[in-house]
N, C-alpha and C positions, 0 to 999 in steps of 0.2 A: 409459513403454514397455509393449508388451505382449508381451515374451519370453515363450512357453510358454503363452501365453493362446490357447486354441483356439476358442473359442464367441463369436459374432457376438453383439455386444450390442444390436442392431438399435435403437440409439439411445433405450435404455431402462436403468433402474435394475433392480436383480436381483429385486424384489419383481414390480415391474411386467411385466417378463420373462416370470418364472415364471408368471403370472396371464393373459398373453397366450398364451402356449404351452399351458396348460392349458385354455382355453377354444376356441383353433384346434384342439385335440386331441379335445374333445368334439365340436365342428361336424364333423370329420372321421369320427370313430366314427359319430355319427348319421345323415349325410350319404352316407358313403362316398366324396364327391369335394367339395373347394371349391376357390375360385380366391383366390389372395392373392397377393403380392410373392413374387418369387424367393428374396429374402434368406430371409425367413418361412417359404416353404415347406422350404429347405434346413435352416433350424433347427428345422421340425416333424417332419423325417423323423428327426432324431437323438433327438427326445425322445419320439415315439411308437412308433417299432420296438422298443425295448426293452422297452415296455409290452405290447405285442401279444406278443412272445416270452414273457413272464411269464404270460399269460391262455391261454397253451397247457397249463399246468399248472394245473389245477382246484382248487386248495386253500384252505383259509381264508386262509393266510402269504398266498398270491399275489394275493388279492382285495384283503386291507387294504393291500398295496403300492402295487397299482394305483391303490385308492380313496383312498390318500394324497397321489398324483400329481395325479388328476384333480378330486377332490372333488365327483364326480356320481355319485349313486345308478344312475340311469338309463344315463347312458354306460357306468358300469363292467358293471353288467348284459348291456346290448347286446353289449359287447368280450366277455365270457367266454360270452354264449349263441349270437350270430353271426358274429362276426368268427373266434375261436378255433377251431370247427371246421374252418371252410372253409381257414384257413392250417396245419393241425395238421401236414401231410405237407410243408410249405415250410420249408427250412433257415434264411431269412431272404430280405430284400429284398420286405416287405409293402407297400410303397408305390411310386408311380411319380410322376415330376414330369414333367409337359410344359410347354414355354415357349410362352405365348400372344402375344408382342407386348410393346409398350409401353402403358402407362395415357395416356390422354387429357389428362387433367389435370396430371400432373406428369412424365410419362414414366418411371414407373417400369416396369422390368419385371416382367410378370405372369408368372403359371405356375397351372395346375392340378395341384395333388396328391390322387392317390387310392389308394383300397386295390386291389391289383392284381387279388386274386381276384374283384372285385365288379363288373368290368367287363365284361358281357355282350356286347360287340361281340368282343372279343378271344377270349375263351373260346368261343363260336360258330363263328368262323372256323377255330379250331384242329383243331376235333372235324370240322368239315366237310370241311376240307383233307386230314385223313389217309384217309377215306373214299375220296375221289375218286382218292387215289393210289394205293391197293392195288386199283382195279377192273379197269384194264385196261393193257396196254402197247402201246407203239406198233406193235410187230412182228405181234402178232395181228389189230390191229384193221385193218391194212392188206390183209394176206393173205388173211385169214378172209373179211371182208364181200363182197369180189366173187364167190368160188366159191360162196358160200352162196345168193346171189341168182342166179348162173345157173343153178344145180341146181333152184331151186323154181322159176325161168321154165320150163326145159324139161320138168318133170314136170307142171307145169299144164297145158299145151299139148296 
């Protein structure tokens, strides 16, 4: 029975599951976005978000804790160098899971997991959208435009 057991075993023993999640986390840190099954993506989110939170405080102890989980110098350095400064102001929720549909071979549910602050599509739209909203209102553009055009035509003739 699995009373009180909340982790997803992913059909693997503990050592194999730890190695899998470590490798997925390294890939996510390196590539900022990976495609995997939905179950693995959800398990990876639980695994990698505490590591990102640890990386926000750049101390020797936090680097050693993260390295003990990842066992990869390059990924640990990239996490502290690239990812941590971008998520410093974010209180949590560093990853986003997007469902992609079913895999052709075995109909497994696929998903894309990505680091939220590294998606240029969403960050550019946010910045552009705020500038357009504050530029003009409906009332001034409707009334001011015809008067200005009429006054200019009268003066030019």
